[in-house]
FIZAPA-171819 format. One record per residue (C-alpha): residue number from 1; residue in one letter; y, x, z. Coordinates in Angstrom, 2 decimals. Each point is the difference from the previous one (the first is absolute). Layout:
BEGIN
NUM,A,Y,X,Z .
...
This chain:
BEGIN
1,M,90.73,-90.50,-50.22 .
2,P,0.01,-1.80,3.40 .
3,E,2.42,-2.82,0.56 .
4,E,2.63,0.24,2.71 .
5,N,-1.52,-2.96,1.87 .
6,D,-3.23,1.95,0.56 .
7,T,1.61,2.63,2.22 .
8,K,-1.45,0.53,3.45 .
9,P,2.19,-0.19,3.09 .
10,P,0.92,3.40,1.45 .
11,T,-2.58,1.58,2.28 .
12,V,2.54,1.20,2.58 .
13,T,2.11,-2.91,1.21 .
14,P,2.21,-0.44,3.07 .
15,T,-2.67,-2.23,1.54 .
16,R,-2.65,2.67,-0.42 .
17,V,2.31,2.62,1.50 .
18,I,0.46,-2.23,3.07 .
19,I,-3.78,-0.46,0.20 .
20,G,-0.46,3.76,-0.07 .
21,L,2.60,0.54,2.70 .
22,C,-1.64,-2.63,2.20 .
23,L,-3.33,1.78,-0.32 .
24,I,1.26,3.58,0.42 .
25,A,2.33,-0.61,2.98 .
26,P,-2.75,-0.13,2.66 .
27,F,-1.50,3.26,-1.26 .
28,V,3.33,1.79,0.12 .
29,A,0.76,-1.37,3.46 .
30,M,-3.36,1.07,1.41 .
31,L,-0.14,3.40,-1.69 .
32,W,3.45,0.97,1.29 .
33,V,-1.38,0.69,3.48 .
34,S,2.99,1.93,1.31 .
35,S,2.07,-3.20,-0.18 .
36,Y,-2.12,-1.72,2.66 .
37,A,-1.73,2.82,1.92 .
38,R,1.75,-0.67,3.31 .
39,V,-0.45,-1.97,3.20 .
40,E,3.40,-1.68,0.36 .
41,P,0.97,-2.79,-0.40 .
42,T,-2.85,-1.77,1.71 .
43,F,-0.71,-3.69,-0.54 .
44,I,-1.60,-1.84,2.93 .
45,G,-1.28,3.36,1.20 .
46,I,-1.51,1.01,-3.36 .
47,P,1.28,3.32,-1.43 .
48,F,1.91,-0.15,-3.28 .
49,F,-2.72,1.93,-1.83 .
50,Y,-2.49,-2.85,0.52 .
51,W,2.14,-3.09,-0.34 .
52,Y,1.68,1.34,-3.14 .
53,Q,-3.38,0.37,-1.70 .
54,M,-1.12,-3.45,1.11 .
55,L,3.26,-1.48,-1.27 .
56,W,-0.79,1.50,-3.40 .
57,V,-3.31,-1.87,-0.05 .
58,V,1.97,-3.26,0.04 .
59,I,2.65,1.29,-2.43 .
60,S,-2.70,1.27,-2.38 .
61,T,-1.69,-3.38,0.02 .
62,A,3.25,-1.75,-0.86 .
63,L,0.87,2.51,-2.75 .
64,T,-3.47,-0.28,-1.53 .
65,M,0.25,-3.78,0.02 .
66,I,3.42,0.17,-1.69 .
67,A,-1.34,2.44,-2.61 .
68,Y,-2.98,-2.29,-0.70 .
69,K,2.20,-3.08,-0.44 .
70,L,2.36,1.92,-2.29 .
71,W,-2.98,1.24,-2.01 .
72,Q,-1.33,-3.54,-0.40 .
73,R,3.42,-1.21,-1.16 .
74,D,0.29,2.93,-2.43 .
75,Q,-3.43,-0.70,-1.48 .
76,R,0.76,-3.71,-0.42 .
77,A,3.26,0.87,-1.77 .
78,R,-1.82,2.41,-2.33 .
79,K,-2.51,-2.70,-0.93 .
80,G,2.78,-2.37,-0.99 .
81,G,0.32,-1.92,3.24 .
82,A,-3.52,-1.42,-0.06 .
83,S,-1.38,-0.51,3.50 .
84,A,-3.07,2.09,0.74 .
């Protein structure tokens, strides 16, 4: 019979849900084409359709970096706080 101290942490945690949301958000934003398939508003002469997609390149980078840092922190916590 296993002892109670040998239990694994739950697989689905709030941190992992946030990681998943950070990684799925760019896909949802880019696949929902009707939300950005227009010309107005323009930004420095660039139609919305183009600058919106380029903005998501930057946003996706930031979200991926956040997800990676959260994943590192989650893995360290699961290993008992030992630095990897």
